[in-house]
Backbone as a ProteinNet text record, in pm:
[ID]
protein_1_A
[PRIMARY]
MNRDTAWLTNRVQTIWQKHFPDIPQSTLVKSRWGQRSYRSLGSIVLKNSQTDYVYSQITISSLLKDSEIPTLIIDQIIAHEIVHYVHGFGSERKRDLKHPHQGGVIVKEFQKRGL
[TERTIARY]
-950.7	-948.3	-730	-665.8	-569.5	-513.5	-494.8	-377.3	-267.1	-244.1	-82.8	-97.7	-37.2	11.5	-42.2	-141.8	-269.6	-398.1	-442.3	-510.4	-484.5	-385	-278.5	-293	-251.6	-265.3	-421.6	-508.9	-623.5	-693.2	-647	-710.9	-634.8	-570.3	-450.4	-568.8	-590.2	-707.9	-781.9	-843.9	-999.3	-990.1	-939.7	-883.2	-901	-815.2	-834	-903.6	-974.6	-1097.1	-1208.7	-1178	-1346.5	-1288.6	-1208.4	-1199.4	-1100.9	-996.9	-871.9	-928.5	-1063.1	-1052.5	-1023.7	-971.6	-908.5	-790.4	-704.4	-595.3	-548	-498.4	-421.6	-258.8	-272.8	-98.1	25.8	63.6	148.4	257.3	266	382.8	381.4	338.7	347.9	268.6	196.2	191.6	178.1	301.1	312.7	280.9	220.1	249.9	289.9	366.8	380.6	368.7	411.6	428.9	554.3	603.1	733.2	732.5	857.2	878.6	779.5	787.9	709.7	787.1	678.5	688.8	574.5	650.8	514.1	528.9	635.9	641.9	625.9	629	595.1	465.2	389.1	262.2	296.4	293.6	309.9	430.9	468.2	530.3	495.2	546	540.8	680.4	721.4	863.3	864.8	955.2	964.8	1133.5	1143.3	1178.6	1204.5	1324.5	1398.4	1405.5	1328	1327	1483.6	1457.5	1554.6	1645.7	1542.7	1456.8	1407.7	1488	1476.9	1330.6	1268.1	1109	1139.1	1055.8	1038	857.6	877.6	684.2	741.9	608.8	544.7	537.2	647.2	620	554.9	420.7	395.6	388.9	445.9	480.2	345.7	318.4	254	314.6	346.5	395.6	318	384	335.7	259	297.8	193.2	52.3	7.7	-130.5	-167.1	-127.1	-147.6	-259.9	-232.2	-302.9	-419.1	-584.7	-630.5	-760.1	-672.6	-767.1	-740.8	-686	-631	-806.3	-911.5	-990.9	-954.2	-928.1	-945.3	-978	-1074.7	-1047.7	-879.1	-856.4	-715.1	-663.4	-619.8	-530	-555.1	-711.3	-743.3	-712.7	-736.9	-685.7	-532.4	-412.7	-274.2	-261.6	-356.1	-327.3	-370.9	-495	-455.2	-424.7	-376.9	-247.8	-154.8	-122.6	9.6	-44.6	-174.7	-215.5	-162.1	-213.8	-244.8	-119	-37.2	172.2	112.2	137.5	111.9	79.2	-44.6	-68.3	-17.3	48.3	77.1	261.7	227.6	453.2	497.2	472.3	604.6	548.1	706.7	674.5	597.4	628.8	539.7	622.8	606.7	693.9	626.2	474.5	398.6	462.2	433.8	503.3	451.6	559.8	508.6	456.7	359.3	312.2	353.3	369.3	400.2	538.2	633.6	767	752.1	679.7	673.8	563.4	560.9	430	350.8	306.6	165	142.2	242.6	231	47.4	30.5	-80.7	-215	-175.7	-283.8	-345.6	-277.8	-316.9	-374	-315.8	-402.1	-525.7	-534.7	-682	-783.6	-755.1	-749.5	-827.1	-800.1	-748	-897.7	-860.4	-956.3	-1116.9	-1129.6	-1279.7	-1271.1	-1218.5	-1252.4	-1257.2	-1250	-1313.8	-1360.9	-1439.2	-1530.4	-1448	-1306.9	-1214.6	-1225.4
-5586.9	-5503.8	-5509	-5479.8	-5469	-5344.3	-5350.3	-5177.1	-5138.6	-5111.4	-5134.6	-4964.3	-4915.2	-4739.5	-4740.9	-4781.8	-4694.8	-4737.8	-4807.8	-4756.6	-4642	-4610	-4506.4	-4364.7	-4380.6	-4270.8	-4181.6	-4341.1	-4259.2	-4259.8	-4294.6	-4226.1	-4089.6	-4068.5	-3943	-3829.8	-3869.8	-3783	-3727.4	-3875.9	-3869.5	-3770.1	-3796.9	-3701.5	-3537.3	-3543.5	-3341.5	-3316.1	-3403	-3313.6	-3287.8	-3384.7	-3372.1	-3276.5	-3298.3	-3215	-3115.1	-3103.6	-2991.4	-2924.6	-2917.9	-2862.9	-2741.9	-2601	-2526.9	-2501.2	-2612.6	-2577.1	-2630.8	-2549.6	-2626.1	-2669.9	-2756	-2850	-2812	-2652.1	-2623.5	-2667.5	-2789.7	-2927.3	-3014.5	-3108	-3224	-3281.5	-3373.9	-3448.1	-3599.3	-3689.6	-3901.9	-3924.5	-4026.8	-4074.9	-4258	-4309.3	-4412.2	-4550.1	-4592.9	-4776.2	-4758.4	-4712.1	-4708.9	-4844.1	-4848.4	-4945	-4940.4	-5071.9	-5139.6	-5054.7	-4939.7	-4916.8	-4880.1	-4892	-4913.9	-4744.8	-4681.1	-4576.7	-4494.1	-4430	-4348.4	-4395.6	-4377.2	-4426.4	-4340.1	-4262.6	-4147.7	-4045.7	-3980	-3891.1	-3789.7	-3718.5	-3615.2	-3522.8	-3497.1	-3467	-3433.5	-3255.6	-3202.5	-3231.5	-3321.8	-3385.6	-3297.2	-3328	-3299	-3447.7	-3396.4	-3555.4	-3549.4	-3642.3	-3631.7	-3558.9	-3488.1	-3474.8	-3275.3	-3220	-3108.2	-3045.1	-3125.9	-3047.9	-3108.6	-3027.3	-3051.7	-3112.2	-3219.4	-3264.8	-3331.1	-3292.1	-3339.2	-3528.4	-3569.1	-3741.8	-3771.3	-3760.2	-3862.7	-4011.4	-4085.6	-4193	-4270.4	-4367.3	-4440.5	-4562.8	-4570.3	-4738.6	-4890.3	-4922.6	-5042.2	-5179.3	-5148.8	-5231	-5158.8	-5080.1	-5045.2	-5134.1	-5178.8	-5243.6	-5312.7	-5408.6	-5532.9	-5494.6	-5571.1	-5539.5	-5559.3	-5571	-5608.5	-5475.6	-5353	-5237.7	-5147.3	-5067.7	-4952.9	-4875.4	-4894.4	-4735.7	-4664	-4569.9	-4531.8	-4441	-4540.8	-4483.8	-4457.7	-4562.4	-4468.3	-4343.6	-4285.2	-4144.2	-4052.7	-4124.4	-4032.2	-3948.8	-4112.6	-4074.6	-3977.1	-3963.5	-3912	-3803.2	-3736.5	-3659.5	-3545.5	-3661.3	-3559.8	-3513.5	-3598	-3531	-3392.2	-3404.2	-3314.5	-3183.4	-3170.1	-3064.8	-3035.4	-3089.1	-3068.5	-3000.2	-3067.6	-2939.7	-2840.2	-2839	-2703.6	-2592.5	-2623.6	-2554.2	-2526.5	-2594	-2530.4	-2626.5	-2740.1	-2883.5	-2936.3	-3008.4	-3108.6	-3035.5	-2922.8	-2843.2	-2742	-2662.1	-2518.4	-2375.4	-2424.3	-2303.9	-2258	-2120.8	-2093.6	-2124.9	-2126.4	-2218	-2045.4	-2112.7	-2049.7	-2077.9	-2152.6	-2226.3	-2249	-2243	-2275.7	-2431.9	-2506	-2660.3	-2714.9	-2839.8	-2884.5	-2910.9	-2907.9	-2972.8	-2881	-2733.1	-2600.1	-2616.3	-2540.6	-2493.7	-2619.4	-2736.5	-2854.6	-2770.8	-2795	-2719.6	-2875.1	-2954.1	-3066.4	-3125.2	-3119.5	-3127.3	-3021.2	-2935.7	-2763.6	-2763.2	-2828.2	-2848.7	-2956.7	-3117.7	-3150.7	-3163.4	-3075	-3009.4	-2913.9	-2863.2	-2739.2	-2803.4	-2911.5	-3012.3	-3067.9	-3079.9	-3201.5	-3355.1	-3380.5	-3515.2	-3561.3
-2858.8	-2977	-2888.4	-3019.5	-2962.2	-2957.2	-2838.5	-2818.2	-2864.6	-3058.9	-3083.5	-3108.3	-3136	-3151.1	-3261.6	-3299.1	-3396.5	-3295.9	-3279.8	-3149	-3006.1	-2976.4	-2920.9	-2997.6	-3082.6	-3181.4	-3186.3	-3207.7	-3220	-3041.6	-2947.4	-2790.4	-2791.1	-2840.1	-2845.1	-2888.9	-3026.4	-3122.4	-3046.5	-3005.6	-3000.8	-2829.3	-2773.9	-2619.8	-2653.3	-2739.4	-2788.1	-2837	-2943	-3009.1	-2951.5	-2814.5	-2733	-2623.8	-2542.5	-2434.1	-2454.3	-2528.8	-2569.9	-2740.2	-2798.8	-2910.4	-2893.8	-2771	-2856.1	-2804.3	-2846.5	-2780.4	-2941.7	-3016.2	-3146.7	-3115.8	-3197.7	-3214	-3262.5	-3183	-3265.3	-3278.7	-3241.7	-3235.4	-3288.2	-3402	-3445.1	-3309.1	-3218.4	-3136.3	-3165.7	-3137.7	-3075.3	-3035.1	-3053.8	-2920.9	-2927.8	-2850.4	-2882.8	-2714.9	-2780	-2623.5	-2585.4	-2399.7	-2395.1	-2328.4	-2189.4	-2115.8	-2042.3	-2008.2	-1863.9	-1780.4	-1706.9	-1551.5	-1525.6	-1356.9	-1243.3	-1214.6	-1208.3	-1162.2	-1235.8	-1404.8	-1516.3	-1582.1	-1560.7	-1651	-1784.7	-1773.8	-1842	-1923	-2013.6	-1966	-2138.8	-2123.5	-2255	-2267.4	-2415.9	-2410.2	-2576.2	-2573.4	-2730.9	-2779.2	-2904.5	-2974.8	-3082.1	-3142.1	-3269	-3378.3	-3494.2	-3576	-3633.8	-3726.9	-3804.4	-3921.2	-3977.2	-4091.4	-4042.8	-3920.4	-3856.4	-3840.9	-3764.8	-3735.2	-3607.5	-3545.7	-3395.5	-3364.6	-3271.6	-3255	-3089.5	-3022.3	-2885	-2880.2	-2816.6	-2777.5	-2650.5	-2692.8	-2585.5	-2539.8	-2456.7	-2466.9	-2328.4	-2293.5	-2243.6	-2180.9	-2041.3	-2023.5	-2090.4	-2093.5	-2210.5	-2115.8	-1972.4	-1863.1	-1900.9	-1964.6	-1986.1	-2110.3	-2206.6	-2322.7	-2259.9	-2153.4	-2083.4	-2141.4	-2173.7	-2244.7	-2025.1	-2026.3	-1838.7	-1830	-1816.4	-1787.4	-1860	-1827.9	-1851.3	-1925	-2049	-2176.2	-2063.7	-1951.8	-1920.2	-1815.7	-1760.9	-1692.1	-1855	-1903.4	-1991.9	-2089.1	-2087.8	-2123.3	-2004	-1870	-1809.3	-1781.6	-1852.1	-1878.9	-1957.9	-2059	-2211.8	-2176.6	-2103	-2047.2	-1974.8	-1851.1	-1795.3	-1877.4	-1975.6	-2040.9	-2141.8	-2201.7	-2225.1	-2161.5	-2055.3	-1975.5	-1984.8	-1979.5	-1970.9	-2059.9	-2171.1	-2362.5	-2385	-2272.1	-2301.4	-2195.2	-2090.5	-2024.4	-2070.7	-2192	-2223.3	-2197.1	-2166.1	-2097.3	-2208.2	-2261.1	-2414.5	-2479.6	-2503.9	-2586.6	-2607.2	-2733.7	-2794.7	-2762.9	-2648.5	-2601.5	-2528.6	-2519.8	-2390.2	-2257.8	-2120	-2031.3	-1951.5	-1923.7	-1797.8	-1629.2	-1610.9	-1451.2	-1460.7	-1332.5	-1337.8	-1328.2	-1234.1	-1245.7	-1270.6	-1401.2	-1427.1	-1313.9	-1152.2	-1158.1	-1070.8	-1083.6	-945.6	-963	-798.1	-818.8	-827.3	-849.4	-873.8	-1023.3	-1096.2	-1272.6	-1313.2	-1309.1	-1386.4	-1332.6	-1151.3	-1191.3	-1172.6	-1170.2	-1230.5	-1397.6	-1454.5	-1624.7	-1637.2	-1522.1	-1569.6	-1550.9	-1419.9	-1382	-1484.2	-1523.4	-1636	-1753.8	-1812.3	-1928.5	-1982.9	-1800.2	-1785.8	-1782.5	-1734.6	-1707	-1625.2
[MASK]
+++++++++++++++++++++++++++++++++++++++++++++++++++++++++++++++++++++++++++++++++++++++++++++++++++++++++++++++++++

């Protein structure tokens, strides 16, 4: 299977529907492959489009496009970025924490959501 942008978008939608159905997408969530990076495998940022709407951009390192990388790894990185969205980082949602990893929030959300 070719890991293109459509494949990545499908993974984001699948993970959202399966593990985050209680979280409405208050801003449109887009996904894309980014630069090949060993240090940062994923990120989420709030962006303004040229047509004056705001969206959240999930970017995943292109290193993970390799079909040798298990899909589960990519899914975990996507879920990690969605947790940031949920807690107001990279989205217009209200921030409920000062720092994005404060208090082990990622691990707690993963446990709560069966990840």
